VOVEX-30510 format. One line per field, with one value per residue (C-alpha): x, y, z. Coordinates in steps of 0.5 Angstrom, whole numbers, always signed. Layout:
N
px: [X, ...]
py: [Y, ...]
pz: [Z, ...]
END
This chain:
391
px: [-8, -12, -17, -22, -24, -27, -32, -31, -35, -33, -36, -32, -35, -42, -45, -52, -57, -53, -47, -50, -48, -43, -43, -38, -39, -34, -36, -33, -35, -30, -28, -22, -19, -13, -8, -4, +3, +4, +7, +2, -1, -8, -13, -18, -21, -18, -25, -27, -31, -34, -32, -37, -36, -39, -38, -42, -40, -44, -41, -44, -38, -39, -35, -34, -30, -23, -24, -27, -31, -34, -38, -39, -43, -42, -44, -40, -42, -38, -39, -34, -36, -29, -25, -30, -29, -26, -21, -22, -18, -13, -12, -15, -20, -27, -33, -33, -38, -39, -43, -41, -43, -40, -43, -38, -39, -34, -31, -26, -23, -18, -16, -14, -7, -3, +4, +10, +15, +22, +24, +31, +33, +39, +44, +48, +50, +43, +40, +35, +33, +27, +23, +16, +13, +6, +2, -4, -7, -12, -16, -20, -24, -28, -32, -35, -41, -41, -45, -40, -34, -30, -32, -30, -25, -22, -25, -19, -17, -12, -9, -4, +0, +3, +8, +12, +18, +18, +24, +26, +31, +33, +36, +35, +31, +27, +26, +21, +18, +20, +18, +25, +23, +17, +15, +9, +7, +1, -1, -6, -10, -14, -19, -18, -10, -6, -2, +4, +8, +5, +9, +9, +1, -1, -7, -10, -13, -17, -20, -20, -24, -20, -22, -24, -20, -12, -12, -5, -3, +0, +0, -5, -9, -9, -6, -13, -19, -22, -16, -12, -12, -7, -11, -10, -7, -7, -3, -2, +3, +7, +10, +14, +16, +21, +23, +29, +31, +38, +38, +33, +36, +38, +33, +34, +28, +26, +21, +20, +15, +15, +10, +8, +5, +12, +16, +20, +22, +19, +21, +26, +28, +33, +34, +38, +35, +39, +37, +43, +40, +38, +38, +39, +35, +38, +36, +40, +37, +37, +31, +30, +25, +24, +19, +20, +21, +22, +21, +28, +30, +32, +29, +29, +31, +36, +36, +40, +36, +38, +34, +36, +32, +36, +33, +37, +34, +27, +24, +28, +28, +32, +30, +34, +32, +36, +35, +40, +38, +44, +41, +40, +46, +41, +39, +31, +29, +32, +28, +30, +25, +26, +21, +19, +15, +11, +7, +1, +3, +8, +11, +15, +19, +21, +25, +24, +28, +25, +29, +24, +19, +24, +20, +23, +18, +18, +12, +10, +6, +2, -1, -4, -2, -7, -12, -8, -15, -13, -6, -4, +1, +5, +3, +9, +13, +7, +9, +16, +12, +9, +11, +16, +19, +21, +14]
py: [-46, -49, -45, -47, -42, -35, -31, -23, -17, -10, -4, +3, +10, +9, +15, +16, +22, +26, +25, +27, +20, +15, +8, +3, -5, -11, -18, -25, -32, -37, -44, -46, -52, -51, -57, -58, -61, -67, -64, -59, -59, -56, -62, -59, -63, -61, -60, -55, -49, -43, -36, -30, -22, -16, -9, -3, +4, +10, +17, +24, +29, +36, +42, +48, +53, +50, +44, +37, +34, +27, +24, +16, +10, +3, -4, -10, -17, -23, -31, -36, -43, -46, -43, -37, -31, -32, -26, -19, -13, -15, -22, -26, -31, -30, -35, -36, -33, -36, -29, -22, -15, -8, -1, +5, +12, +17, +23, +25, +32, +35, +42, +45, +45, +51, +53, +58, +60, +61, +64, +66, +58, +56, +50, +46, +41, +39, +41, +46, +52, +55, +52, +51, +48, +45, +43, +39, +37, +32, +29, +22, +20, +14, +10, +3, -1, -9, -14, -18, -17, -21, -16, -10, -5, +1, +8, +12, +19, +21, +27, +27, +33, +31, +36, +37, +41, +42, +45, +45, +41, +40, +44, +52, +52, +46, +46, +41, +41, +35, +33, +34, +32, +28, +29, +26, +26, +22, +23, +17, +16, +10, +9, +3, +3, -3, -2, -7, -5, -7, -6, -2, -3, +3, +6, +7, +13, +12, +6, +5, -1, -7, -14, -19, -25, -25, -28, -27, -31, -38, -39, -43, -41, -35, -28, -24, -21, -28, -31, -25, -17, -16, -13, -5, +0, -2, +4, +12, +13, +18, +16, +20, +18, +21, +21, +25, +25, +27, +26, +24, +17, +17, +17, +16, +13, +13, +12, +12, +9, +12, +9, +16, +12, +8, +14, +9, +8, +1, +2, +5, +4, +7, +6, +8, +7, +8, +7, +6, +7, +4, -4, -4, -2, -3, -2, -3, -1, -3, -4, -4, -7, -6, -11, -18, -24, -31, -34, -36, -30, -26, -19, -14, -14, -11, -13, -11, -12, -12, -12, -11, -11, -12, -12, -18, -16, -14, -21, -23, -19, -22, -20, -22, -20, -22, -20, -22, -21, -19, -19, -27, -28, -31, -31, -29, -29, -30, -29, -30, -29, -29, -26, -27, -22, -24, -20, -18, -24, -24, -31, -31, -37, -35, -39, -37, -39, -37, -38, -35, -40, -46, -46, -47, -45, -45, -41, -40, -34, -31, -25, -21, -14, -9, -14, -15, -19, -25, -26, -33, -34, -28, -21, -17, -17, -15, -8, -10, -13, -7, -4, +0, -2, +5, +8]
pz: [+35, +29, +25, +20, +15, +18, +16, +17, +15, +16, +14, +15, +15, +12, +11, +14, +14, +9, +13, +20, +22, +21, +22, +23, +24, +25, +25, +26, +26, +27, +29, +33, +36, +41, +40, +47, +47, +51, +57, +58, +64, +61, +60, +56, +51, +44, +40, +36, +39, +36, +37, +35, +36, +33, +34, +32, +32, +31, +30, +30, +27, +29, +28, +33, +31, +29, +33, +30, +35, +34, +40, +39, +42, +41, +43, +43, +43, +44, +45, +46, +48, +49, +54, +55, +58, +65, +68, +71, +70, +75, +72, +77, +75, +75, +74, +66, +62, +55, +52, +54, +52, +52, +51, +50, +50, +48, +44, +40, +39, +34, +33, +26, +26, +27, +26, +26, +20, +21, +15, +17, +19, +15, +16, +11, +16, +17, +10, +13, +9, +13, +18, +19, +26, +26, +32, +32, +39, +40, +46, +46, +52, +53, +58, +58, +61, +61, +63, +67, +71, +66, +60, +64, +61, +64, +62, +58, +57, +52, +50, +44, +41, +34, +31, +25, +23, +16, +11, +4, +1, -6, -12, -11, -17, -15, -8, -4, +3, +7, +14, +17, +24, +27, +34, +37, +45, +48, +55, +58, +64, +66, +71, +76, +74, +76, +82, +79, +74, +67, +62, +55, +54, +49, +47, +40, +40, +34, +36, +44, +44, +45, +41, +45, +41, +39, +32, +32, +38, +38, +46, +49, +53, +49, +51, +50, +53, +54, +59, +61, +63, +57, +53, +53, +58, +65, +68, +67, +62, +57, +51, +45, +38, +34, +27, +25, +17, +17, +9, +4, +5, +12, +19, +26, +30, +37, +42, +49, +54, +61, +67, +70, +76, +78, +75, +71, +63, +61, +54, +50, +42, +38, +31, +25, +18, +11, +4, -1, -7, -11, -8, -1, +5, +12, +19, +26, +32, +40, +44, +52, +56, +63, +65, +63, +67, +64, +70, +71, +75, +69, +69, +63, +56, +52, +44, +38, +32, +24, +18, +11, +4, -2, -9, -13, -20, -22, -20, -14, -7, -1, +6, +12, +20, +26, +33, +39, +47, +51, +57, +56, +52, +47, +40, +39, +32, +25, +19, +12, +6, -2, -6, -13, -17, -23, -27, -22, -17, -11, -8, -2, +2, +9, +14, +21, +27, +34, +40, +44, +43, +41, +34, +27, +21, +13, +11, +4, +2, -4, -6, -12, -13, -11, -7, +0, +3, -2, +1, +3, +9, +12, +10, +13, +7, +2, +1, -2, -8, -10, -17, -14, -7, -5, -6]
END
């Protein structure tokens, strides 16, 4: 996919009528071109085409006792003169439309956190000195209306519970409060849920709208709302994420995605993160995916991931990442990045081998400190170029 310079305009949290209303606006105008491989059966012309999209949301923040309630309405318009929009919710082909519009109405609610303190908790093994359990529930509900079946989205209800178990750590005369355990739960129900296993599609509670275009994808035709149903949650599910901080430098991380319709675990991740002060940080983890089909008869995926960041000196940082899939007995991806820090600018050179799509890349990235919007190239390592890599 080739992209000419894209123009975007974003307005976040604009106050209206003395904070009675809040306005958000996201706008994009782009010129794309799909370059098909010689052996690709697609015979579409590889000419440039225009994509434009705008979404505008109006919120009305309210307080009802200890509950924050934010009713909102939003409108979206998309125009694509290339492939257009041609797929319904079940990923079946429909008559293509160049222009679509979507209306939204919904509400976000979150209660003031409530907690319980256990002053008698003491453990040298777990480094616990008192314990406070904090709970914050939240609800998001959204309904959609669209101009055509190719722009249809599923009505969604999300119930979330965010939990923090806090304790005190450090010397007896200088103890500080830390999050010992983070445990978040989400239960999501969708309208017109698909009957087949869909994979771990997740719901982003703060922005239930799914963008019409996937700018990060490299597959032709693109896997986004224009050509597939892979744009948001397609089934009822429950998910949980856990972070256990064993020490200030060691953490265990895990997440689970459970398909409530079919009663199966679609995704399970378990990882171990360690900071070896002051120069080395590494991560080792395992990822299980159930609903993976490579069209060659293999289903499922169990991959081992390893990543390490090593500060060679105040100027140079080395990042290595590796993922190997044991079900396919194949290397998935290998990345090696060298970051050079200048006074207020960072330069990175990345060599990447992605066996999953048979691709090798060399990427040069450049970004100034404090202005991430001016970055050129890959952006995943921008935080490592901060003035203090551990902040």
